[in-house]
C-alpha positions as CSV (number, residue, x, y, z in Angstrom):
1,X,0.0,0.0,0.0
2,X,1.5,3.3,-1.1
3,X,1.2,6.0,1.6
4,X,2.4,9.5,2.2
5,X,2.2,11.0,5.6
6,X,2.9,14.7,6.2
7,X,4.1,16.3,9.5
8,X,5.6,19.5,10.7
9,X,2.7,22.0,10.4
10,X,1.7,24.3,13.1
11,X,0.9,27.9,14.1
12,X,3.7,30.4,13.6
13,X,4.1,34.1,13.3
14,X,4.8,36.0,10.1
15,X,8.5,35.9,9.3
16,X,9.1,32.5,11.0
17,X,10.2,29.3,9.3
18,X,8.9,25.8,9.2
19,X,10.0,22.5,7.7
20,X,7.3,20.1,6.5
21,X,8.1,16.4,6.2
22,X,6.6,13.8,4.1
23,X,7.2,10.1,4.9
24,X,6.7,7.7,2.1
25,X,5.9,4.0,2.4
26,X,5.2,1.5,-0.4
27,X,6.9,3.8,-2.9
28,X,10.4,5.1,-3.3
29,X,10.7,8.8,-3.5
30,X,13.7,8.3,-5.7
31,X,11.5,6.8,-8.4
32,X,8.7,9.4,-8.4
33,X,8.2,13.1,-9.1
34,X,7.3,14.5,-5.7
35,X,5.3,17.6,-5.0
36,X,3.9,19.9,-2.3
37,X,0.5,21.4,-2.7
38,X,-1.6,23.7,-0.5
39,X,-5.2,24.6,-0.2
40,X,-6.5,27.6,1.7
41,X,-10.1,28.0,2.8
42,X,-12.3,28.8,-0.1
43,X,-9.5,28.4,-2.7
44,X,-8.4,25.8,-5.1
45,X,-5.6,23.4,-4.3
46,X,-2.4,24.8,-5.9
47,X,1.1,23.4,-6.6
48,X,3.7,25.0,-4.3
49,X,6.8,23.1,-5.3
50,X,7.7,20.0,-7.3
51,X,10.9,17.9,-7.5
52,X,11.3,15.7,-10.6
53,X,13.0,12.3,-10.6
54,X,15.9,13.9,-12.4
55,X,16.2,16.6,-9.8
56,X,14.6,19.6,-11.5
57,X,12.6,21.8,-9.2
58,X,9.6,24.0,-9.9
59,X,8.1,26.6,-7.6
60,X,4.9,28.7,-7.5
61,X,5.8,32.3,-8.1
62,X,4.5,33.3,-4.7
63,X,7.0,31.1,-2.8
64,X,10.1,31.4,-5.0
65,X,13.2,32.4,-3.0
66,X,11.4,31.5,0.3
67,X,10.5,27.8,0.0
68,X,12.7,24.8,-1.0
69,X,11.8,21.2,-1.8
70,X,14.3,18.4,-1.4
71,X,14.3,14.7,-0.6
72,X,16.4,12.2,1.3
73,X,16.3,9.0,-0.7
74,X,18.0,7.0,2.1
75,X,15.2,8.0,4.5
76,X,12.5,7.9,1.8
77,X,11.4,11.4,2.9
78,X,10.5,14.6,1.1
79,X,10.8,18.0,2.8
80,X,9.6,21.5,2.3
81,X,11.4,24.3,4.0
82,X,9.5,27.5,4.3
83,X,11.1,30.7,5.3
84,X,9.8,34.2,5.7
85,X,6.3,32.9,6.1
86,X,3.4,35.2,5.4
87,X,-0.3,35.1,6.5
88,X,-1.1,34.2,2.8
89,X,0.8,31.0,3.3
90,X,-1.8,29.8,5.7
91,X,-3.3,26.6,4.2
92,X,-3.4,22.8,4.5
93,X,-0.2,21.5,2.8
94,X,-0.3,18.1,1.0
95,X,2.5,15.9,-0.2
96,X,1.9,14.1,-3.5
97,X,3.6,11.7,-5.9
98,X,3.4,10.9,-9.6
99,X,5.2,8.5,-11.9
100,X,6.5,11.2,-14.2
101,X,5.8,14.7,-15.5
102,X,3.3,13.2,-18.0
103,X,1.3,11.5,-15.3
104,X,-1.3,13.0,-12.9
105,X,-0.5,13.3,-9.2
106,X,-1.8,9.9,-8.1
107,X,-0.7,9.5,-4.5
108,X,-1.6,12.0,-1.8
109,X,-1.1,12.5,1.9
110,X,-3.8,13.6,4.3
111,X,-2.4,17.1,4.8
112,X,-0.9,19.2,7.5
113,X,-2.2,22.6,8.6
114,X,0.1,25.6,8.5
115,X,-1.2,28.8,10.1
116,X,0.7,32.0,9.9
117,X,-0.4,34.8,12.1
118,X,0.3,38.5,11.4
């Protein structure tokens, strides 16, 4: 059974940093494109950052220079470091995996809440 479990969310103040973790089981993060999405209340889910199998990264314009996605193949984990957090970053953050850039995002975690107070 392929599973993704996020952790690391919480309540922080504007300007603070957080690191989200995504633990994968039943799939090897080294063999999948990995991504972080977020969904704020009343808004559509959006892609925040992605990390391709070959190592290419892609970021939403709103988080460039502040967020970074990386993975630890040995631990089978994916991380999202978030710096200079803003109230607009408040959302539920989801980890996701897909077989390649041509595929849809097939595997999802349950999400972790990030709340940034002003």
